[in-house]
N, C-alpha and C positions, 0 to 999 in steps of 0.2 A: 362333440355335440350330440345330444340324444335324438333318437329316431322314434316316431310314433306311427303306428299302423292304423289305417282306416278301412272300413268296409266299403269297397267301391260299388256295391250293389244298392246302397242306400240312396234314395232320391236326393237328399241334401248333399251327399258327396258328389253326385252327378252334376247338380247345379253348381256346386263349388268348383268342380273341375272345369266346367264351361266358362264360368265367370273369371276364375283366377288363372286359367291356362295351365294348371297343375293337375295332371291326371294320375300322378303316382299314388300308390296305395301306402307307401311308406315315405315319409319326408322328414327333414329336419324341422325341429320346433324350437325356434330361437327367440330368446329375450322375453318369454312369457312364462308364468308358473307352469310346472310340469303337469299339474292336474288339469290345466286348461287345454292341453294339447288335443285331446279327443273331441273337444267341442268346437274346434276351429272351423270345420265346414258349416255347422249350424250358425255359429256367430258371424261368419263371413256373409252368409246368405241373408241373415236377418239385418245385418248392417247395410247391405246393398239395398234391400227393400226399404229400410228406414230412410236411406239417403235418396232413393228414387222419389219417394213421397214428398220429402222436404224440398228437394230441388225443383220439382214441378210446382209445389205450393209457393215457393219463393218467387217464381216467375209470374204466378197468378196475382201476387200482391207485391210486385216489384216496386220498391221506392224510386227506382230509376225511371220506370216507364208508366206502370199501371196506376199507381196512386196519384202522380201528378196529372195524368189524363183524367182521372176520376174527379179530382178537385176542379179541373177546368169544366168538366161536364156538369158539375153541380152549380157552376156559376159563382163559386166561392172566391175569395181573394187569392190572386196568384202568389202572393208572398207565402202562403201556407205551403204551396207545392215545393218551394225551395228548401224546406226544412227536413224533408223525409230522409234524404241520404245522410246528412250529418247526424240526425237523431238515430238512424239505424247504426251507424258506426260507433258513435259515442255511447248510446244507450246499451248496446250489446257488449262493448269493450271496457268502458271505464269502471263499472261496478265489479268486475271480475276479481280485482284485488281484494275486495271486501268479502267475497264468498269463498275464496280458495281454501281458507282454513276450515270452514264448515264442511266443504266437500271432502277435504282431507280426512275429516273425522268420521266419515261414513265408511263402513266396512265394504259395502257394495255401492259404488258411485253411479251405477246405472240408474238408480232411483232419482238422482238429481236431474238427469236428462229427461227421464220419463215425466217427472213432475213439471219440469219447465216446458216440455212439449205440450202437455195437457193445458197448461196456462196459456200458451200461445194459441192453441185452438179456441179457447174461451174468448180471448181478445179478438180474434178474427170473427167469431160468431157475433160478438157485440158490434164490431165495425159494420158488418153486413146489415144488422138491424138499424144502426144509426143512419146508414145511407138511405134506407127505405122509410124511416119514421120521422127524421128530423128535417127542419128547414135547411137550406144550403149552408149558411155560415156556421150554425151550431154543429151541423154534420161534419163539416171540414175540420173544425177544431176538435171534435170528438174523435175523428179518425187519427189526428196527430197525437192526442193524449193516449189513446189506446195503443197506437203504434209504438209509443215510448215504452209502455209496459211490456208489450210484445218484444221489443228489442232487449230490454233488461233480462227477460226470461231467456232469450236467445243466448245472451252472454253467460248465464249460469249453465246452460246446456253445453256451451262450447268448452268450458273448463272440464266438465265431467267427460265429454266425448273424447278429448285427447287422452285422458287417463285410462278410461275403459278400453280404448283402442290399444294402448300400450300394454294392457294386461291380457287382452283376449285375442289379438291378431298378431301373429309372429312377423318379425322382420322379413323382408323379401316379398311380401304380398300386400303390405299396407298401401303402397302407392296404387296397385291395381284395384284394391278394394275402393279407395277413394275415387279412382277413375270410373269404375263401374257405377258407383252412386250417381256421379254427374252425367255419365253417358246415357243411362236409362232414363234419368230425369229429363235430360235434353230431348230424347226421342219422344217422350210423352208430351213435352212442351210443344214439339212440332205439331202434334195432333190437335192440341188445344188451340194453338195459333191458327191453324188451318180452319178450325171451326169458327174462330173469331172473325177471320177474314172472309170466308166464303159462306158460312152458315147463317150469318145474321144480316146479310144484305146491306152492310154498311151502317146499320142502325146504331144509335148512340144512347139508348135508354139507360138510365142509371140502374135499372133493375138488372141489366147485364153485368155491370160491375159488382153489384151485390151478390149475384150468383157466382162470379169468379171468387169473391172473398169467402163466400160460404163453402165453396168447393175446397178452397185452401184450408179452411178450418177442419173439414173432414179428413183431409190428407194428413194434417198434423196430428190429429187424434190417432189415426192408424199408425203413424210413425212412432208415437209414444208407446202404443201397445206393443209394437215389434221390439223396441229397445228394452221394454220391461221384461221380456222373456229371453234376453241374451244371458248365456250362462257365464256369470262372473264369480270367480272364487273370492270369498271375503278376504280383504287385505288388512294391513296394519291400519288401525284407526286411532290408536293412542299416540300421545306425543304431539298432537296437533297444536299449532301456535295460535294465539289470539291475533286480532287484527294488527295491534301495535307490533307484536313480534314478527308478524308476517311482513309488515312494511320494512322493518329493520333487516330481515332476511333478504328482502328484495333489493335493498340498497347495497347489501354486501355483494350481491351478484355483479354490480357495476365495478366494484373494487377487485374482485377475485377472478372474474371470468371475462377476459378481453374478447374472446370469441363471441360471447353473448352480446357484448357491446356492438360488435360488427353486425350481428344478426338484427339487433334493434334498429341500427342505422338503415339497413336494407329494408326492414319491415315498414318503417315509417315512410321512407321514400316511395315504396311501392303502394302503400295505402293511398298516399296523396296523388302520385303520378298515374296510377293505373285504376285503382278501385273507385276513386272519386270522379273520374273523368267522364263516364257515360252520360250523366245528367246534362253535362255541358254539350256533349254531342247531340243529345235530344233537343236542347235549347237552340243549337245552331240549325237543326233540321226544321224546327217549328218556325223560327224567324225567317228561314229561307223560303218555305212554301206552305207552312201551316200543316196541321195533322189532325186526322179524325180517327174513328175507331178502326177503319180499314187499314190505315197506315200503322196504327198501333199493332194490329195483327201481323203486318209484315215485319216489323221490328222485333216482336216477340218470336216470330218464326226464325229470324236471323240469330237471335240469342240462343234459342234452342239448338239450332244447327251448330253454333259455335261450341256449346257445351258437349254435344255429342261427338264432334270431331276432336275437340281439344282433349277430352278425357282419355281417349285411346292414345293420342299422341304423347301426352304428358305422363301417363300412368307408369309405363315400363321404365321411362327415363328417370322418374322420381325414385324408383327403387334402386337405380344405379347411382344417381347423383342428383339429389334434390336441390343442391346449390345451383347446378347448371340450369335446372328447370326455372328457377327464379330469374336467372340472368336472361335466358331466352324469352321468358314471358315479358320481362321489362322491355326487351327489344320490340316485341310485337305491340306492346302498349304504346311505345313512342311512335311506331308506324301507324297505329290506328288514329292517333291525334293528328298526324300529318294528313292522313286520308280524309279526316273529317273537314279539315280546312279546304282541301282540294274539292271535296264534294259540295261544300257550301258556296265556293267562289269560282269554280271552274266548270263543273258539270252542268249541262243544260237543265232547265226546270223540269221537263217531262221525265227525265231519267234520275232526278235527284234523290227520290225516295229509295230507289234501288241502289244507288251509290251509298246512301246512308245505311242501307241494309248490310252492304259489304263492310262498312265501318263498324257496325255492331257485331258482325262476325269476328272481325279482328279483335275488337275490344273484349268480346266474350271469351275468345281463345286466350287472350292475355290475362284476364281476370281469373279464369279457371286455372291457368298455370301458376299464377301467383298464390292462389289459395292452396292448391294441392302441394306445391313446392314447399311453401313455408310450414304447412301443417306436418308434412312428412319429415321435413328437416328437424322440427322441434321435437316431435315424438321420438325420432331416432337419436338425437343429440343430447337431449336433457336427461339428467339422472332420473331413474325410474321413480325414486321416492320423492322427487321434487318436481315432477311434471306439472302438477297443478299450480305451483308457485311460478315456474318459468312461463307457463301459458298465461296465467293471470297477469303477471307483470308486463309481458310483451303486449298483450291485448289492451291493458289499461293505458299504456303509453301511446299505443297506436290510436286508441279512441280519443285521447286528449288531443293528439295531433289532428285527427279528423275534425274534431269540433272547432279547433282553431282555423283549419283550412276551410271551414264553412263560411268564413268571411270572404272567400273568393266570390261568393254570390254577389256581394256588394261591388266587387271589381267588375263583374260581368255587367251589372246594372250601369256602372259609370262608363266603362270603356268598351263593353261588348264582349260576348262570349268568346270570340276568336282570340282575344288576348289571353284569356284564361286557358284556353286549349293549348296555345303555344307555350305558356308557362308550364303546364302539366307535361307536355312533351319533354321539356328540359329536365323536369324532375324525374321522369322515367329514364332518361339517359343517365342521370346520376345514379339511379337504382341499379342500372346494369353494372356499373363499376363497383358499387357497394356489394353486389352479389358475388362478383368474381373475387373480392377480397376476403370472403368468408372461407374458413377451412371446410373440408368435407365433413359431413355429419359424424362419420365414424372416428374422425380425429378429435 
């Protein structure tokens, strides 16, 4: 394995050493092109900055908390609020199979992420203007339409991100890079949540929500700029397949790669059982005691705390065994569902919002573990020339599953949110067993 030397007096190397925990001036450079090795500190730091911006922005426009609260503040139909999470999952995941071939044709795939990030910033800016300028019902539907475009752009960026990470960040530090992105974003979220809770006096003016969305737009624009200056060596761009060939290649994965089948089983179980669960936790909280802007600040603070704690916990483990991260995260997800039921039906009313804050800490830890574990697993396990295809196929199938699972909202309307939460807990348990059945990524 080749070794590459770094100048430990450079500020970027110092930041890299602090963030990655690797202060050696000579280190192994594994699984990336040799000419990328000297740019590892710069690319690592830029990637962490990019992630910190997007992680904070994601919380400011969370489809789990902020956007449903905003729809309620506008006085728009409650039915609109139930569509944000399914749209986020399906909109960001399903189209990926259609764009994988085009991304593969790019010599430098960072431009796909940078363009997608700029598009997301534009969508958010328009959403903020819609909140301020339109009547409640048109504003709510405009939010949903723009959020759909935002989610599609997110999916395009996701395919590019996996491939650029595999080309620019060596094995052994990828998990820590992803962990730092989430941890710093989580710390910044704590500051934003504290301002929301204590700096606004409990006010609920829609201008506050417009400001949150506008701030998220600026953060996404900064993130796009950071990703655009990542040093990515041009790769192979010829031989790309058209969409029909891409679909055929994806179908062959099911026939030829049994390990990938097990990965998909786990991925779908964890999307439904862990990643789609928090909105129903919020629904339980609202049905139990109601919620205003101050309560929203408490829950955002809880999610930020979870991201900060979980990232340090999962990052090192993901570099050793991303499969175990997925299994452990599914266990925490099942625990969060049980805690949500206890909070709603056992905890006294005066303490309930704080109990639900604990629920969202557990849910945030589980969701962070699922995302970090599955991303690290796929980047490490997929053949480097086929990463966009593996990523696009898995994300597309996960998105279809999320869209189907959106029907759980009708179950919640008919039977109550508690039944949905119990069902999601069972799916999380299934995800635990599915994760343990997967081979290690190196295998």
